[in-house]
N, C-alpha and C positions, 0 to 999 in steps of 0.2 A: 504494500500499499503506499503511494508516494507520500511522505510526509515530511511537513513544511512547519519549523517551531517558530513561533510567535514571541518576541520577547520587547523589553524597553522597562525601562527604569519607572519608579514611584510616579506618577501623575502625568506621563506622558501620553496616554489614551489607548491602553492595552485592552481594556476592558471593551470599550467604543468600537474596537477596532474586531475583537472575537466575535461580539453582539453581532455584528455585520457580517463578518462571515460567516456564522451559524443561519443567519439570513438567506444566505445564499445556497445552504444545502450541503456544507462543509461539515465533516465530524469535527468539531470542537470539541477537546479535552482538555481543562483546564487544572493546573498543577495546586491553585487557592482554593478551589473550589473543591478538589479533593483532600486535600490539606484539612480543611475543615471538618469533612465529614469521617476522616481520620481519629479526629481529637473529639467524638460525642462522648457523653457523659458513660463511663464504664468501659471504653474502649482499652485494648493493650498499649497504645501509643499515650493515650491521656493518664494511665495509669505510670508509665515509664516517665512522662513530664514531670507528675506530680512526686514521684520518687527521686527524682533529679533536682528541681527547684523548690520542692516545699509545698504543703498543704494549703497556705496561702494564694497558692493559682487556683483556687477551687471557688466557684460561687455556691452559695446556699443551695440551688437547685443541682450540685454536681457536675455543670459544666464548665468549661475551661474561662478563666479571666482573661481575656484576649486582653484587654488594653494594659493591665498589670505587665502579663509576660511579653509584650511588645516593648513597653517603657523598659524594662528589665534587659531584653538583648540588644536594645539598642543602644545602652550603656555598657555593656560588656561582650568584647569580641569572642571570650572565651565560652561564653552563655550562649550566644546563637551558634558559636561552632557545636556544643553538646548539643541543643537541639535540632539543629539541621542532621547531626549525626541519627538522631532519633526518627525524625519525619521524612527525610530524603528519600532513602531506600525504600522506605513503604509506601511513599508518594510513585518514586519510578515504577515499582512492581505494579502498582495500580493502573497508572496510565498506561504500560507494554500493556496490560491485559484489557484494556478500553480499547485501546487501537488494533488490536487484534480480533475485536468484535466489531470493528467500527465498517460502515455500511455506505459512508459518503463518498463523493468523487476523489477527494484526497482528505488525509489526516491534518488537522491544525493542534498540534501540541504548544498549549500558552504554559511557557516556562519563564517567570519574570526575572529568576537568578542565573538566565543561561551560561554567562561569560564563566561563572563558578561551580556551576552545577550540569555539565554538556556528560559526564560520563555515562555510559549504559544506552543514553536515548540515539534513536537513528534520525537523521536528519539529512532530507536531500536539498533543502535550502533553509535558511535563518532569516525571519523577514525583521527587522528592528523599526519598531516607531519610537519615535526620535523627537524628542523636544529640548529646546535650551535649559538650562538651570533654572534659570529665572521664571521661564512659562511653568516648568515643572512648580515650583515653589509656590507661584501663585494659585493652581489649581490646587495643591494640598493644603495650603491655608482655605480656599473657600471650599472645598470640601470637607475638611475634619474643624474647620473651625478653631485654628490653633497659631500659635504668633508666629511670624517670619523665622525667628532663632530657633524653634520646633521642628519647623517646616526645614531648613536646612539641615538641623541636624538629623533627619529622618536621611535625607537624600544622599548625605555624606557618609552616612553607615552603610551605605547599599553599594553595589559595582560603578564602577565610574562612567561617564559617557563613553571615554577613550575605550573603558573594555567592551562596551557594547558595541560601537560601531568596528572594533577590532574582530568580531567574531559575527559580523553578519554579512549575508550574501545580499540582501536587498533593503534599502531603506526608506520609510517613508516619514517625511518632516512634517510632524503633526502640528500645526502652529495656525491655522486656520478654521474654517468652519467643519462641521459634522461632514456638511455636504463635501467639502473639496476632500477630507478622508475618505469618504465613501468612493467617490470618483477614482483616488489613488489604489485603493483596495479592489477594485473592479478590475482595472488593468492586470495586476499581478495574479488575481484569480483567474483570468484569462490565461495567461502563463503557465499556472500551476495546473490548472485543468489538461492544457496542452501536453506538458511535461509528464504527467502522469497517465495519458492516454498513449505517450510513445511505446 
């Protein structure tokens, strides 16, 4: 199955892009969606996270206190590495299982941290949704209602824009309207359809 990886930093517009690919009939498999299902109350991954980071990461209803975990891993690189060691193998396993069952014309794997988590994934093309840091920052501030400093800290904790650009085959600069983004995706979609049918 022809496989395209969709990636990009926080606030670049990955979700808007993957949502549009889904409307075109592409099989979209999203690492973030899978990671949320893997940490449901009572799941092995959540049990491991609590054993590693402490009971204070559980809400009263037994679900994961995401905001608390996020702020902890943004401030501590070793904690982030521990969390990734728990989640990434399970996410990769589930993504590959879903890819094997996919029925669309090609598969789109949405992997936000692609520059640091490529191992074990098939990829015929890597499509980067790219935006300047200033645009990312403004979008995060607006979306999450946080300060400029907090948004900068989140962006700084992720892969650099240079790393994303270095690992991409195709790049969409997402600085315009949603319509502009959709038009750019339409062009790549036709290319991927053609490549997938060869």
